[in-house]
N, C-alpha and C positions, 0 to 999 in steps of 0.2 A: 515742369519737372524740377526737382531739387538737385542742386549740385553742391558738394562741399566747397567751401571758400574760406579757408582759415585766415586769409589776409583781410577779409571784410570786417568792419566793425560798425556797431551802432554809433550814431554821431553824439556821443557823450551826453545822453540825457541825464538829468538830475533825478535820482531815485530816492524815495523815502519810504521806509517801512513804519507802519503806525500800529501800536498795540491798542486796539479799539476798546478793550475791556478796562483799560486804565488810562484813557485819553482825557487830558485836561488841556484847554486852550483858551486864549483870550477872546476868541470869536464866539459869540453866542449862537445857539441853534437858530435864532431868528434870522440869521443871514441866509438861510436856505430859502430856495424859491418855493412858490406855492406848489409846483409840480413835485419837487423833492419831498415836501412835507406830506403831500397826498400819497406819494409812493411809500413813504415810511409808515403812514397811518394804515395802509392796507396789509402790512405785515402782521401776522397773527400773534407772535410772541413778543413781549416787551424787550427781551435781550436782542432780538433781531432789529427792532425799531431803533434801540439805542446804538447798536453797531452801525446801522445805515446812516443815521444822523451824524455820528462821530466821523465816519469815513468821508462824508461830503463836506463837513466843516473842516476836516483836515486838508482836503483838496483845496478849498478856498484859502486856507492859511498858506499852503505851499505855493499857490499862485500869487498871493500877496508877496511872499518872500522872494519869489522868482522875478516878478515884474517891478516890485517897489510900489505897486498901487495900493491904496487903501481898499478894504473889502467892499466899501460902498461903490467903488468904481468898477468892480468886477461885474460884467454882464455875460452870463453863460447862455449860449444859444445851442439849439440842437438842429441837426440836418434832417433830411427827409426820413432817414432810417435810424435816427436816434443818436448819431455820433455828436458829442458835444464840442463846442469850440468857444474861445474867448473872443467876444465881439470887439472889433477894432484892433486886434492883435493877432493877425494871421500867422505870424512866425512863432507864436507861443503854442506849441502843440502839447497835448497832455492825454493821459489815460489813467483810470483808476480801477482797481480790482480789489475785491476782498474775499477771504475765505475764513468763515467763522469770525474769530477775533483778531485776524491779521489783515491789514490793508497794505497794498503796494501802490504808490503814486509815482508816475514817471512824467517828466516835463522836459521838453527839448525844443529845438528850433529848425531842424533841417527839413523834416517832412512829417506827415501824419504818423502818430505813434499809437501802438497798441501794447498794453501790458496785461499780464494775467498772472495770478498766484494761486497756489493750492497748498494747504498744509499737508505735509508728508504724513501719510496714514495708509493703513491697509485698504485696498480696493478689491473686495471679493468678486465684484461683477466686472472686472477689467476686460475679460475676454468678450463678454456680450456688448459692453460699451464700445470696445474697439471695433467689433464687427459692424456696429451701426454708424461709427463716425470716422474710423481710420481707413486708409487705403489698404489694399490687399498686401502690399509690400510691408507696410507698417505693422499690420496684423501678424504677418509671418515673423518679422524681426522681434516683435514682443514675445511671441510664443517660443522663440528659440532661446530666450534668455533663461538663466537659472531662476528658480522661483523667487529667491530672496532679492533679485534685482528688478522684478517686474513692476512693483508698485511705483518706484521712482521713475522708471522708464515710461510707464503709462502716463503718469502725471506730467512728465516732461513733454511728451507728445501732445497731450491734451492742452497744456498751457500754451504751447507753441501755436497750435491751431487757433485757440481763442485769441491770442495776441495778434495774429495775422488778420483775423476777421474784424477785430476791433480797429486795427490800423486803417483798414480800407472803408469800414463803416457802411457796408452796402446791405446789411440785413439779410433778407430772404434770397438774394440773388446768387449766393455762393454756397455750394455744398461743402462740408468739411472733408468729404471723400474726393473732391475734385482737384485737390492739391496735396503735395507731400512735403512734410517737414522733417521726417526721420526721427531717430532716437539717439544718434551719435551726438556727444556733447561738444559740437563745434559751432562756430558762427557760419552762417550759410546764406546764400541767395535763394529765394523762394519765388516761383512764378505762380500767380493766381489767375485763372481764366475768368473774366467777368464780361459778359455781354459782348463777346467778339473781340475783346481786347486782352492783353496780358499785362497784369500789374506786377511789377518787380519790387520785392521787399527784401530787406536785410533782416535776418533773424538771429538773436543771440540770447544768452542767459541774463537774467536779472542778477544784481549782486547777490552772492551766495549767502544763504542761511542754512543752518543745520536742520531746522524744523519745517522747511517748506521748499517748494519748487517754484521758481518764477521765470517767465520769459518775456522778452521785449521784441517788438517788430517795428520796423521803420519803413514806410512806403517811400521808395526812392524815385521811381518814374514809371511811366506807362508806355508799352510797346503797342503800336497800332497794327496788330496782326492777330489772326485767329489762333487760339491755342488748341493744338491737336491733342486728343487724349492719348496718353502714353500707357504702356503696360503697367498694370497695377492700379490704374485710376478708374474710378467708376462713380456713378451718381450724377444727377442733374440738380437744378435749383431746389433748395429745400429750406426749412427753417433753420435759424441759428442753433449752434450747439446748446443743449440745455445745461443748466447748472448741474454740476456733479452733486451738489448738496441737495438740490430738489429731487434728483433721481434717487438718492440714497437716504432721504429723510433727515438731512443735516440742515444747518441754518446758514445759507449763503445766498446772496442775491447778486445777480449780474446781468447786464444786457450786452449783446454783441456790438452795440454802437460804441462802446469805449468807456462808459462809467458804470460802476457797479451800483 
């Protein structure tokens, strides 16, 4: 269940927005791993490949700046469900998201992080997407808003759910309809039921930009109790939320594990 908690804050992660279409950096694309280059190579359009590579090079540069390590010393590993980490530096937590030509990088140290960003734009299929991925209460709250407020509210809810799923990094184990993040613009505590446990996260907005909506989630602790389904919650284990861009024919790539 989600509860408003205005006193809660994300533990001061360093956030960086990157313009992927005008990205220049000292690090060459050769710093990318074989897996990253293979993923980029599977993208159909050159602009998508360029943006993917730029986002991942920018992530490495941000990690170099944060840790003081040279890029050759950065060893990124992935967990069983694809959540990345920096080998040998468990207190350096990070997450990467990109939406078309905009990337959001978040780096912190208190607990596992999730970040998600979406460019602000019309979402004509918002109602059907919400029916598939939001809780009943979230759907009702979205439908009750004036039409001119729904796109931002939908993208806010969407990025919050993505950020939570990226923070915990458990892939197929969690349905986006099994937890509630709400639409109100406050920082809040969110409980996610995962395999008989309750994971508690703090959820808040990314630094504001006029052209996008971004969310951050930080995993604080785990409560060893079974989460009972509350009113308005439905759905069992299912796949991660799909990319909005893939659903709508746009050019965005993202994985639920934490790196786009």
